[in-house]
Z-matrix of the N, CA and C atoms (Angstrom, degrees):
N
C 1 1.428
C 2 1.458 1 112.23
N 3 1.271 2 121.98 1 -40.65
C 4 1.369 3 124.76 2 -178.28
C 5 1.574 4 112.96 3 -68.53
N 6 1.294 5 115.26 4 -37.36
C 7 1.455 6 119.79 5 -178.99
C 8 1.534 7 108.25 6 -65.75
N 9 1.328 8 118.56 7 -33.67
C 10 1.498 9 120.34 8 -177.16
C 11 1.577 10 109.05 9 -70.12
N 12 1.309 11 114.42 10 -37.11
C 13 1.487 12 119.79 11 179.31
C 14 1.481 13 110.72 12 -62.40
N 15 1.300 14 116.75 13 -43.27
C 16 1.463 15 120.54 14 -175.86
C 17 1.562 16 109.30 15 -69.74
N 18 1.316 17 119.04 16 -36.12
C 19 1.471 18 120.95 17 176.29
C 20 1.514 19 112.11 18 -59.26
N 21 1.337 20 114.43 19 -39.30
C 22 1.470 21 120.60 20 -177.69
C 23 1.647 22 106.69 21 -67.07
N 24 1.278 23 115.11 22 -41.55
C 25 1.481 24 119.16 23 -177.73
C 26 1.501 25 111.20 24 -62.29
N 27 1.378 26 117.13 25 -39.14
C 28 1.507 27 122.43 26 -176.34
C 29 1.488 28 110.15 27 -76.93
N 30 1.256 29 120.60 28 -19.06
C 31 1.511 30 122.27 29 -175.84
C 32 1.537 31 113.88 30 -67.09
N 33 1.249 32 116.73 31 125.97
C 34 1.497 33 120.78 32 176.94
C 35 1.446 34 111.99 33 -80.61
N 36 1.273 35 118.76 34 129.53
C 37 1.455 36 127.07 35 177.21
C 38 1.484 37 108.63 36 -111.35
N 39 1.407 38 118.93 37 124.96
C 40 1.410 39 118.66 38 -177.68
C 41 1.564 40 110.71 39 -69.64
N 42 1.339 41 116.80 40 143.20
C 43 1.470 42 120.72 41 179.77
C 44 1.520 43 107.81 42 -91.30
N 45 1.354 44 118.94 43 129.64
C 46 1.446 45 118.28 44 176.83
C 47 1.478 46 112.91 45 -59.80
N 48 1.333 47 118.68 46 146.37
C 49 1.462 48 121.77 47 178.37
C 50 1.455 49 113.48 48 -57.27
N 51 1.358 50 121.50 49 -32.69
C 52 1.449 51 124.14 50 178.72
C 53 1.549 52 113.08 51 -57.57
N 54 1.309 53 113.89 52 -42.48
C 55 1.513 54 121.39 53 178.70
C 56 1.485 55 110.06 54 -65.11
N 57 1.328 56 117.01 55 -47.76
C 58 1.473 57 122.86 56 178.60
C 59 1.493 58 108.50 57 -56.11
N 60 1.334 59 116.63 58 -47.03
C 61 1.560 60 118.98 59 -176.87
C 62 1.503 61 107.66 60 -62.01
N 63 1.342 62 120.21 61 -47.14
C 64 1.377 63 121.44 62 -177.17
C 65 1.561 64 115.50 63 -60.09
N 66 1.344 65 113.38 64 -36.43
C 67 1.450 66 120.32 65 178.97
C 68 1.569 67 110.25 66 -67.01
N 69 1.326 68 113.68 67 -42.30
C 70 1.515 69 118.81 68 174.67
C 71 1.461 70 113.45 69 -62.98
N 72 1.372 71 118.02 70 -38.38
C 73 1.471 72 120.09 71 177.78
C 74 1.495 73 111.05 72 -67.28
N 75 1.282 74 120.62 73 -38.58
C 76 1.471 75 121.18 74 178.23
C 77 1.502 76 113.23 75 -65.68
N 78 1.380 77 115.08 76 -36.63
C 79 1.509 78 116.95 77 175.44
C 80 1.512 79 107.51 78 -63.93
N 81 1.306 80 122.08 79 -41.06
C 82 1.426 81 123.60 80 -174.62
C 83 1.479 82 109.33 81 -68.06
N 84 1.373 83 120.46 82 -34.29
C 85 1.400 84 121.17 83 -176.97
C 86 1.511 85 117.48 84 -81.27
N 87 1.320 86 117.03 85 -3.74
C 88 1.498 87 117.35 86 -177.25
C 89 1.519 88 104.72 87 -74.65
N 90 1.398 89 107.11 88 140.57
C 91 1.521 90 116.94 89 178.55
C 92 1.421 91 109.33 90 -89.70
N 93 1.410 92 113.18 91 147.86
C 94 1.444 93 117.97 92 173.78
C 95 1.449 94 109.65 93 -81.55
N 96 1.345 95 115.83 94 152.49
C 97 1.466 96 121.03 95 -179.29
C 98 1.525 97 105.88 96 -96.18
N 99 1.268 98 113.55 97 145.89
C 100 1.448 99 122.13 98 -176.77
C 101 1.610 100 108.85 99 -137.60
N 102 1.313 101 116.94 100 120.39
C 103 1.417 102 118.25 101 176.21
C 104 1.532 103 107.74 102 -99.33
N 105 1.388 104 116.38 103 131.03
C 106 1.410 105 121.61 104 179.13
C 107 1.501 106 109.09 105 -124.66
N 108 1.277 107 117.05 106 139.47
C 109 1.423 108 123.16 107 170.40
C 110 1.504 109 114.57 108 -117.01
N 111 1.395 110 117.35 109 128.68
C 112 1.479 111 118.95 110 -179.70
C 113 1.597 112 104.45 111 -104.55
N 114 1.317 113 111.50 112 124.58
C 115 1.483 114 118.10 113 178.49
C 116 1.470 115 105.19 114 -121.15
N 117 1.361 116 116.06 115 134.58
C 118 1.476 117 122.43 116 176.31
C 119 1.498 118 110.46 117 172.95
N 120 1.332 119 113.11 118 175.04
C 121 1.422 120 122.12 119 -177.85
C 122 1.578 121 111.15 120 -69.80
N 123 1.330 122 111.14 121 163.41
C 124 1.512 123 114.91 122 178.22
C 125 1.585 124 108.32 123 -62.02
N 126 1.285 125 115.26 124 146.57
C 127 1.433 126 123.08 125 -179.54
C 128 1.507 127 114.65 126 57.30
N 129 1.343 128 115.82 127 33.18
C 130 1.450 129 121.16 128 -179.72
C 131 1.499 130 112.03 129 -95.90
N 132 1.303 131 117.39 130 -4.74
C 133 1.565 132 121.92 131 178.46
C 134 1.508 133 113.56 132 95.27
N 135 1.337 134 118.89 133 22.02
C 136 1.429 135 121.73 134 178.87
C 137 1.541 136 112.27 135 -64.12
N 138 1.317 137 118.91 136 -46.01
C 139 1.419 138 122.96 137 178.84
C 140 1.471 139 111.41 138 -70.00
N 141 1.308 140 117.83 139 -40.50
C 142 1.459 141 121.49 140 175.12
C 143 1.527 142 112.61 141 -60.23
N 144 1.296 143 119.12 142 -42.70
C 145 1.471 144 122.03 143 -179.22
C 146 1.567 145 106.60 144 -66.64
N 147 1.276 146 117.38 145 -47.06
C 148 1.441 147 121.15 146 -178.98
C 149 1.542 148 110.40 147 -60.78
N 150 1.297 149 116.41 148 -44.12
C 151 1.452 150 118.97 149 178.04
C 152 1.525 151 112.54 150 -62.39
N 153 1.274 152 116.96 151 -43.87
C 154 1.502 153 122.87 152 175.50
C 155 1.466 154 113.14 153 -56.64
N 156 1.268 155 116.83 154 -41.54
C 157 1.511 156 123.58 155 -179.91
C 158 1.511 157 108.70 156 -63.74
N 159 1.335 158 113.66 157 -48.64
C 160 1.450 159 117.07 158 -179.53
C 161 1.576 160 110.85 159 -62.85
N 162 1.324 161 117.27 160 -46.03
C 163 1.475 162 122.69 161 -178.20
C 164 1.603 163 110.15 162 -63.38
N 165 1.255 164 116.63 163 -48.77
C 166 1.483 165 121.87 164 -179.20
C 167 1.492 166 114.54 165 -66.04
N 168 1.376 167 117.22 166 -27.72
C 169 1.475 168 120.99 167 178.95
C 170 1.454 169 110.25 168 -88.51
N 171 1.384 170 120.90 169 -1.50
C 172 1.431 171 120.29 170 176.08
C 173 1.505 172 114.39 171 86.93
N 174 1.269 173 118.93 172 15.25
C 175 1.458 174 120.93 173 -179.33
C 176 1.507 175 111.39 174 -87.94
N 177 1.287 176 118.41 175 -14.66
C 178 1.445 177 123.18 176 179.09
C 179 1.574 178 106.97 177 -130.68
N 180 1.364 179 116.25 178 123.18
C 181 1.473 180 118.78 179 -176.29
C 182 1.448 181 112.09 180 -81.13
N 183 1.327 182 113.36 181 167.57
C 184 1.532 183 120.55 182 -178.72
C 185 1.564 184 112.34 183 -63.25
N 186 1.268 185 115.91 184 -32.09
C 187 1.504 186 117.80 185 178.60
C 188 1.479 187 114.00 186 -64.88
N 189 1.327 188 118.95 187 -39.56
C 190 1.421 189 123.43 188 177.37
C 191 1.581 190 109.87 189 -65.72
N 192 1.326 191 115.27 190 -42.73
C 193 1.511 192 119.34 191 177.28
C 194 1.529 193 111.11 192 -61.56
N 195 1.359 194 118.11 193 -40.55
C 196 1.404 195 118.91 194 179.30
C 197 1.509 196 114.05 195 -68.91
N 198 1.306 197 113.70 196 -31.82
C 199 1.524 198 121.02 197 175.13
C 200 1.573 199 110.04 198 -62.45
N 201 1.291 200 115.45 199 -43.30
C 202 1.560 201 121.35 200 -179.03
C 203 1.492 202 105.87 201 -73.24
N 204 1.310 203 123.10 202 -42.26
C 205 1.477 204 121.55 203 -178.59
C 206 1.547 205 110.57 204 -63.10
N 207 1.287 206 116.74 205 -37.20
C 208 1.463 207 121.44 206 177.16
C 209 1.492 208 112.04 207 -66.24
N 210 1.379 209 114.50 208 -44.01
C 211 1.522 210 119.85 209 178.19
C 212 1.498 211 107.92 210 -62.01
N 213 1.332 212 118.99 211 -44.85
C 214 1.477 213 120.65 212 -178.64
C 215 1.492 214 110.49 213 -61.66
N 216 1.344 215 116.82 214 -42.44
C 217 1.535 216 122.19 215 -177.98
C 218 1.555 217 107.34 216 -63.29
N 219 1.257 218 116.32 217 -41.52
C 220 1.526 219 120.81 218 -179.32
C 221 1.524 220 111.27 219 -63.16
N 222 1.366 221 116.83 220 -31.75
C 223 1.443 222 121.42 221 179.45
C 224 1.555 223 115.23 222 -96.57
N 225 1.383 224 114.49 223 10.39
C 226 1.431 225 123.09 224 179.82
C 227 1.550 226 108.40 225 59.12
N 228 1.254 227 119.56 226 43.53
C 229 1.521 228 121.55 227 -179.50
C 230 1.534 229 107.65 228 -129.02
N 231 1.347 230 119.31 229 39.02
C 232 1.500 231 123.33 230 -174.60
C 233 1.497 232 108.25 231 -63.80
N 234 1.301 233 118.22 232 -34.25
C 235 1.477 234 119.52 233 -175.95
C 236 1.462 235 113.26 234 -74.14
N 237 1.349 236 118.22 235 -11.41
C 238 1.522 237 122.03 236 -176.70
C 239 1.479 238 102.93 237 -79.72
């Protein structure tokens, strides 16, 4: 019984072309990571710049932005 199992493990099974293509597409769609450090004085716009980069690159959706705008308005901090 053990010998039959090892024969099955060693047998090569051809991979369908569809599976190979989907694996290649997944590898192409992977995003590169980027670490960014913002250095500057207080109130120099570091957070604003970082937030704009996230928003413009599509990492933060409009709904989240609207939620934070409403929260800021409720706390009278719209200009922040």
